[in-house]
N, C-alpha and C positions, 0 to 999 in steps of 0.2 A: 596047487596053485603056486606054491613057493618055488618049485623047480622051474616053472615057466618064467617067473619074474627073475630068478637068478640067472637063467639062460639069457634073457633079454638084457640084463645088466652086463653080463659078460660080452655079449655081441656089441652093445654100445661102447664099452670100453675098448674092445678090439678095434672097432671102426675108428674111434677117437685116436688111438695110437697109430693106426694106419694113416689117417689124415695128417697127424703131426709129423710122422716120419717122412711122409711123401712131401710135405712142405719143406722140410729140411733138405731133402734130396733136390727138389726144384730150386731152392736158393743156392745150393752147391753148384748146380749146373749153370745157373745164371751168373754165378761168381766167375766162371770160366768163359762165359760168352761175352763177346764185345759186339753189341748191336749198334748200328749206325745211330748217332745222335744220343747215345747213352754214356758218352765219355766227355770229360772236361779236362783238357790238358793232359790226355792220356790216362786219366784216373777214372775208374768205374765205381758205381755204388758198391758198398760193402754189404752184400745181401745177408750174410750170416750175422753180422752185427745188427742189422734190422730185425732179423728173426729173434736174436737174443733179447733185444729190447721189447719186441712184441710179447714174448714169452714172459719176461720178468716183470712187466708192468703190474700185474695183479698176483704176483707170487712172492714167496719169501726170498730173503737174501740167499739162503742155502740153495733153493731151487734155481735161482738166477745164476749163482756161481756154478752149479752143476751143469746147467745148459751151456754156459760159457766155456767150461772146461771141455765138454764133449764136442761142441762145435769148433773150438780151437784145435782140438785134435783132428777133426775132420779137415779143417782148412790146412793144417800142417801136413796132413797126408796128401793133400792135393797140390801143395806148393812147396817151396823150399822151407824147411822147418826152422831156419835160423834167420831172424829171431822168431820165436814161437808166437803163435796167435793165442795160445792158451791163457796167458796172463792178461792180455788186453780184453779178451772176451769174458773172462771170469770177473774181472773188475767191473766191466760194463754191466754184467748181469747183477752183481751185488749192488752197485750204485743205483741202477734203475729200480730194483726192488725197494731200496731204502728211500727212494723219493716218495713212496706211498702216494702215487698219482691220484688215486681215487679220493684221497683226503684233501689235497691241495689244488689240483688242477682239473678242470672240466674234461669230460670225455669227448674229445673231438680231434680232427685231423691235425689241427695246428699245434696242439699240445704234444701229440705224439711226434710230429715232425721236429718240434723244438727239442724234445728229449733225445731223439736220434741225432740231431745236429750236435748237441753237446757231447753225447756219448761217442760219436765218431771222432771228435777232437780228443777226447780222453783216450780212446783206443789207439789212435795214431801217435799220441804223445808217449804212451807206454811202449809202443814199438820203437819210437825214436830213442827213448832211454835205453832200450835193449841194444840198439845199434851203437849207442855211445859206449856201452860197456864192452862191446865186442872189439872195438878199436880197429876195425878193418878199413874205416874211412876217416877222413878228417872231421873233427867235431863241428867246425863251422859249416861244412857241406851237409852234414846230417841235419842240422837245424834249419838250414836254408831249404833243403828238400822237404823237411817236415812241414814247414809253413804252407807250401804249395799243396802237398799231398793232403794234409789235414783239412784245409779249407775246401778243396775240391771234393774230397770224400764226404765231408759233412754236408755240403750243399746237395750233392747228388743223392746221398743216402736219405737225407731228410725229405727230398722231393719224392722219392720212391717209397718211403716208409708206409704211407697209407695203403698202397697196393698190397703190401704183405700184412699189415696190422689189421685192417678192417675185416677181411674175410676170416682170418684166423681168430680174431677176437669174437666175431659173431658165432663162429663154430664152437669155441670154448664156452661162451655164454650159454649156448643152446645145450651143450653137454652138461654144464653145471645145473641148468634148470631141470634137465631130465633126471639127474642124480637126486635133486631135492624132492622130486615128486614120487 
């Protein structure tokens, strides 16, 4: 009997990893896709940031930082790596995990959207700080662009956050309940 249960645990974990990795790939593809009506002033939702928030909400700060690090490297590999996305997504992962949402905020779309809104602003601010240190553009222009980019990214990412969060959260809850039984 033990071999059968060990096999089913292995299969469930493999399927869980496949779903998780597939969701990252889908978010990466969406990051490159500009669908009509999905942009605001030329800015699209930050799908990988939404994924990092969805992952980090019910995990430790280390797990959130690791997810941010990996997805930052993915995003850097898909775009120009300067400034890097690793710092912003790792910080977003840590801060999201530290919120301890389950203790302070109810489980609903609005709270997730608010967290994504705030984390999008944090992520874009980290990116603007990196631009400031590079010195390739004037400081005033960097921060003027930052305002537009941060608010547009925050609005769009928060509006699309439930589309990523809800199915992944349901899947991870199901996997956790299966692990418990």
